[in-house]
N, C-alpha and C positions, 0 to 999 in steps of 0.2 A: 395220080393227083399231084398238080404242080404246086410247089412250095414256094412262096415268095420270101426269100432269104433277107430282102431289103427291109422287111417288116420287122424282123428279129435282130438284123444287124445294120442300122441305119447308115454307118459309114459307107456302105456299098451304094447309097444314093447318091452321094457327092463325090466320093473318091475317083470315079472313072474320069470326071471332068477337071479333075484337080491341076492346077498349073503353077508355075512359079510365081505369078503376081498374086494369087490367092494365098500361097505359102508365105510370102513376104508379109502380107497383111496379117495373117494368123501369127506368125512369129513375133512381129512387133507388139501385137495385143498380148500375146503369151508372155513375153518379157515384162510388160508392164504390170500384168496380173501377178506374175511370180514375185516381182519386187514388192508388191502390195500383200501378197499372201503371207510372206516370211514373217514380217512383224504382227499382222493380224492374227495368223495361226497361233502365234506364241502367246499372244495377248487373250485370245478366246479360250486358250487351253488354261491359262491361269484362272480366268473367269469362271471355268467349269470346275476348278478345283483340281487341276491336273498339272503336272510338270509341263513346262513350255514345249519341250521336244515333241510331245503327243499331238500338239496342234500342227506342227510341221509335217508330222507323219499323215495327217489328215488332207494333205495336199499331193499326195502320191497316188494310190491305187483308186480312191473314188474319183479323182479327175480323169485318171486313165481310162476307167471302164465307162464313165460317163461319155467321154469323148467317142469311144466306141459303139456304145449302145444307146446313148441318148438321141432324141429327135429334136431338141432344142439346140440350135447351133452356136448360140452365143451365151448361155447361161453358165455361170462359173460356180463349181461345186467346191465345197471345203467347210472348215470351222466357221461357225456364224454365231453371232451374240445371243440371239433367241434361244436356239438350241443348248448353248453353254449355260444359260441362266436356268433353264428348265431342268437340265442334268444336275446342276449344283442343288437346286431346290429339292429335287427328289431324292438323289443319291446321298446327300449330306445328312439325310434322316436315319441311314442305316450304317453309314461309316464316316470316319474322319476324313476331310478332304486331304489329298496328297499321300495318304497312307496306302501300302500295298493292297489292302483290302478294298479301299475305295477305287483304285485304279482298275483292280479286277472287275468290280461292279460296273464301272463305266464302260470298260470294253465288252463286257456281256450285254449292257443295255444297247450299244451300237449294233452288236450282231443280232440281237432280237428284233430291234428296228427294222435291219435289213430284211430278215425273214418275214417280217409282218408285211413290208411293202412289196415283196416278192409275191406273197401269197395274194395280195389285193390286185396285182397285176394279172395273176393267173386266172382269178375269178372275174376278171374285167370290171372292176369297180372304179377305173379311171374315170367314168362318166360323171363321178361326183364334182369334178372340176367345172361342169357345166352350170353348178350352182353359183360359180363366181362370175356374176354379170359384169359387164364392162364399167358401170358406174361403181361397183363394189371394188373392183380392182383398182380403178382410178382414185377413189377416196383412200383405199388403203396405201397405195404407193406414195400418195401425195403426203399422207400423215408420216409414213416410213421415212421419207425424205427430211421431214423436220426433226424427227427422233434421231436419226443418224447424224444430222448436222449438229444437233445439241450435243450428241456425245462426243463431238470432236472439238467442243469449246475449250476443254482444258489443254489440248494440243495447240490450239489457236493463241490462247492468252497465255499459256506458260505457267499456269498455277493449277493444283489440284482441286477437282470438283467431286464431292463424294457421290459415289455410285448409287448409294441406297436412296438418294433423293428422287422425287418424282420429277417429271419433266418441267413443270411450272417452277418447282423448287430449285432445280438445276439452273433455269434461266434467271431466276431471281438471285441465286447465290453469285452467279456470274457478274451481273450487273452490281451487286452490293459490293463486290470485291475487286471492281474493275481497276482500281488504283494499284492492285497487285500485279497488273499486267507485266509480264516480262517482255519488255520492248524488242530485244533481239529475236525472241521466239515469233513474236506477232509479225515482225517485219519479214522474216525469213518464210513464213507461211504465206503472207500476203504477196511476196515476190515470186514465190513458186507458183501460186496461183495465177499471178499476172503474167508470168512466162508461158505457163501452158495456155492461158487464153489468147495471148499475142500470137504464138506459134500456130494455134488453131485458126486463127483469123487469117494468117499468111497462107497456111495450106493444112487441110485436114489430115492429109497424109503423114505430116511430121510427128513423130512420137513425143509429143510435148511432156507427157507425164514422166517418160523415161529420162528424157533430157533433163527435167526438173530434178529427178531423184539423183542423177549422176552429178549434176551440178551442186546439189545440197551436199552430197557426200565430200566432194572435192573442196568445197568452201569450208566445211567444219573441220576437215582434215588439215588443210592449210593453214587455217586462222586459229585453229585449237578452240573453236567456239564451245566445244563440249566443256571446256574449263570456265566458260563464262555463263553458264546455266542453261545452254541448249540442251534439250533432252535428245538423247540418241538410242539407237536400238541396242547396241551393246554386243556382248559376245553371244553367238548363236552356237549351240552344241553340234558337232559334227557326227556323221554316220547314219546309215540306212537302218530301218528297223528290222528286227528279227522276228521270225514266225512265233506267234504264242497263241495257244489255244485258251479262250476264256473258260472259267469254271461255270458250266452250264447245268449245275445241279439243279433238281426240282425246287428245292428250298431257295436257291438263289434267284431262280426265275420268278418265283412267287414275290420276293423281296423287291426286285426291279420292275415288276410288270406295270404298276401305276405309272411310272416315269416312262416306261416303253410305250405305253399307249397314248400319253400325252404328247411326247415329243414326235411319235409317228404322225398324228393327226395335224399337229401344227407343221410339221416339216413337209408334208404333203401339200397342205394348202399354201404355205409359203412357196415352196418350189415351184408347183404348178401355177401359181399366181404369177411368179417372176416369169416363167416360161411363156405364159399366155400374153403378157405385156410385151416382151421381146419378139414375140411372134406377130403381134399386131403392128409393132413399130418397123420390123424389117420387112415383112411381107414377102419373103423369099423362101418360107418353109412352112410346113404343116406340123404342129405338135401333136403327138399321140400320147394321150395322158397315160395309158396303159403301159406303153413301152418306156415312158419316163419313170413310171414306178418300178419297173424291172431294172432300168439303169441305176437309179437311185438305190434300190435294195441291194443289187449285186455289188455296187461300191462300197456300201457299208459293211456288207459281210466280209468282203476281202480286206477292207480297211481294218475291221475288228481283229481279224487274224494277225494283221501287221500293226497292231497297237495305235490305230488312229481313233481320236475322239469322234462321236457322232457328227456327220456332216450333213449339209443341206445347201440349197441354192442361196447364194449370197447376193443381196441387193446391191451392195456397194461394189463388189468385184465383178459383178454382171454387167453393172453400168459402165464400169472402167473398161471391161472386155468390149462392150458394144461400141463406146466412144472411140476406143483405141483402134477400131476398124476390124475386128474378128469377123470371119466370113463362115467358118465351119467348126465342126468338133475337133478339128486337128488343133485348134488354139488350146484346147483343154489337154489334149495329149502332150502338146509341147510344154505347157506349163508344168505338167505332172514330171516330165523328163528334166525340166529346168530345176525344179525343186530338188529332184534326186541328185542333180549335179551340184546344186548349191550345198546340199547336206554334205556331199562327199568332199567338195574342193574349195568352195567360194564362200563359207560362212564369215571368214574373217573380213571379206569386203563390205559386209553390212554392218560392220561395228560402228561405223561413223554416220550411218544413215539417220538424219533428223527426223523425228516423229512429226515435226510441223510440217514438213514437206507432204509426208503421207497424208496428214489431215487436210492439207490443200487439195490433193488429188481427190479424196473422198468428197469434200465439200462441192468441188466443181462437177464431180460425176452424178451426185445425187440431185443437183439442180434440175436435171432433165426429167426426174421422177416426179417433180411437183407439177401436176397437170392442171393449171389453172384455166387453160383454154377450154378444155373438156367442161369444166364446171360452168363456164359462160355459155358454152354450146348447149349444154343440158337445160339451163335455166331458161334459154329461148325456145327450145323444142319440146322439152319433156320435164315438166316440173316434178313428176313422181320419181324419175330416175335421179333427178338433181337431189331430192330429199334423201335418196338412198346412198348417194356418194358423201353427201355432208354428214348423214349420220355415221356411216363408216369411218370417215375422216376424223370426226371427234371421239368416236368410241376408241379407235387406235390411239389417238393422242392421250386420252384420259385413262384408258384401261391398259395401255400398252400393246405392242404389236400383236402378240398371240391372241389376246382376247378381243382385240379389235377386229381381226380376220374372222374369228368365230362369230363375233357379233354380226359382221356383214354377211356371212354366210347364212346365218339363222334369218336375218332381215330378208335376205334373197329368197330364201325357201318360202318364208311367210308371204312374201309378195307373189310368188308364183301360185301359192295355194289360193291367196285372195282373188288373183285374176282368174284361175280356174272356177273358184266358187261363185264369182260375179262376173261372167263373161258379157260380151257386148250384146245389146238387144236393140231392136228397132221397130217402130210403128211405121208402117208402109202407107204410102199414098200413090195414086196414080198420076204418071206424067201426062199432061195434057196431049191429045191427039196421038198417043202410042199406047202399046199393051204392056209397058214397063212400069214396074212398082219400085219405088225408092224410098229411103228413110226420110221421113217428113222433117226431121230436125236438120237434116243436110241439104234438102231440096225444098226450098220455101214454095215453089209452084206446084209441088205434088199435092193432088186433091185427095182428101179423105172422105169416103162415102158414108152417107147416112144409114145407121142402123147395121154397119159392118165395121169390124176391127181387123186389120191384117197385121199379124205380130211375127217377127222372126227372131230366132234364137240362135245366136252365132257360136255355138259350141257342141261337143258330144254332151248328152243328157245322162248324167250318172249321179251316184250317191253324193258327190261332193258339191253339186250344184242343183240338185232336184228341188230342194226347199226354196231356193231363189227363184227358181222356174215357176213354181206353184205361187208364191207370194206376189211375183210380179205380174202374173196373168190375173190372179184373183184381184188385185188392186186395180188393174184396168178395167176389168168387168164391173166391179162395185162402183166404179166412178160414173159408168154409163149404162148401168142395168136397166134404167127405166126406158131406154130407146134403143137398146142393143138386141139384135136378133140372130146375128151370125158372128162367130169369132173364127178367123182363118189364121191356122198355124202354118207358116212357110217353114217347112223342116229341111229345105235344101242344105242348111248349114249344119244340121244335127248328123254328124258322119257316124256316130255310134251310139248306143244306148244299153244300159245295163238294166238289171231287174228292178232296182230302186227307181231309176229314171222312167221305166215302164209304168211302176205303180203310181208315180207322180202324173203320168199322162192320164192313166185311168181315173184319178182322183179329180183331175182338171175336167175330165169328160162328164163325170158325175156331178161336179159343181156347176158346170155350165148346164147340165139338164135340169137341174134343181131351179135354176134361174131362167129356165125357158130360152136358153140361148143354144143354137146349133154350132156344133165343132166340125169345121172343114180343115182337112190336112192336105198340103200340097208338096210336091217335090220330095217325096220320102225316097231315101237312099236304099240301095239294095240290101245291105246288112240290117238296117232298121225295118225294113219291109219284111224281111224273113223272120225277125222277132215277132212282128205283128201277126203273122201267120201262125207261128207256133203257139203263141199265147192265147190266141183267140180274140186279141183286140181288134183286128181287122173286121171280124164279123160283128163285134160290139159296136164299132163305130158306124159300120155299114159302108159297103164299096161305093154307094152312091155319094158319099161325103169325102172321097179321095180324089185328088185331081194331080194332074202333071205339073201345073204351074198356077200362079196366083190369078192370072187373068181368066183362066178357064174356070176356077172357082167362082170368081165374081160374076162372069157371064151366067154361070149356072144359077147363082142366087137371083139375078135380075129377070132371068127368063125361066123362073122355077116352073111356074104354071104350064109353060109349053112342054116341059119334060115329063109331066104327069102322065102315067099310063105308059110310058116308054121306059124300056131299059137302057139306062145311062152306060156308056162305054166304061168298062174297067180300065182306066188309064194307068194303074199301078202294074200292069203286066210288062211294062217297059221300064228299064232301069234308067232313071233320070239322071243326067249328067250337066244339064243346063246350069249355069252359075248365075246367082243374083248377088250384085255387090251394091255397096252405098253409093 
């Protein structure tokens, strides 16, 4: 049996064709992401109640393994705000933030999340990402862009905005205190954004973000702007992490399990959502959800052994990675190596890095996530999907990112269930001078015959929609019972039927008999025909009332007297494959 190693080691998919040009693009993107990851990693570690160094450790093994094992070529893994907040909310209930016990619990949480994701990958539950429809993803990412942008206001304006405030309260606080804006900080941020934008207009290949960072460092260093109120990254601890085995006693596992479950679910939805967005935008690779779970899980497990806080896909850094021109997973591998080199030798160079420039990079990057064009497109083409996008958008803004995603997924699942429970139906009429029958609501010239109704049900008939099937047919018959003699069920679109669906059909047969209406069935598919045989419904209905197509059934009704005394051909002996469409 041949084993496809590319399925389990996606690097083999793109490595054989790797070249200098691709490496250059990946290297530039990796440099930009690494520069961004250093201060972000430190900040998110603090947000999680951990010493800053643990955030930098999150940029080592998780990124390295994802570059080797991940199928998303441009997603950037590492510490993220959502996971940090969830960790703090959960683990702070059982230990004091920054304490040795707290650190141990957080590392154990990351380890168990990794095991959880690996298990989900092994049992092939990556299909859950299919419930993230495109409108849901578009609404989520557009809202996330606004949330991330608002989170950077303090770095743009140069004064502190309380973290505990809601999104609207943060915006209100910023406008109320706009007079406190630190002008040098604001100008530095805007200048960085302007430089990046200008360089991108000149040539997209120019690493504008990297040039802005270097320029910002040199400017602050030369003019001593840090002494004039410009916020800088400051000292970054040096050294690589040592191996450390988390305390995974049963008692500790029980304590952290609720947090593990929450962060696992949100992390999967968030990461696979990012991967799906990047896949749609680049269109040069296919994301395997199960392999993504394996890559994410392996990265967390190894990361936990080397003191990394729980990691996930980052919206802001993935956007930077994409915009900077990353081509393959090599960008993640290079980023990991650069973080390691930085920890060993270069931490002092980040001392004068202004946070205002980093805020500018993030603000420009997330602009591409705000998908207003998709909203306009959906409004014109599909109002239902537009409503789903808007619901997810506002749910994410009001409830925050993690709950917004869950709300979107729940809505997506409910919409799937609703569409399954209420499938498309059609009353058919005859196209003049042909033997074709089409939906009368779509074909105004389709003729409906007197005393006969032709009905098509465009879905499998099962427990989820059997009541809708019955109610719809009974409603049609009750409207025309005084003049109706024959009800023709075009079953060509009923590809399968369960026992509940069969019971519904039997009840419809009885209902029609009670109302002195004959039931004809046409175009029955093989699997459904087999069920008719086994259940005895075929004999109950009568073979003379079953036909290959609608036209044959109509002709039989019109010439019924001519067939009296003759054995009508059993047309169901042939598997019908003819298609009827609107």
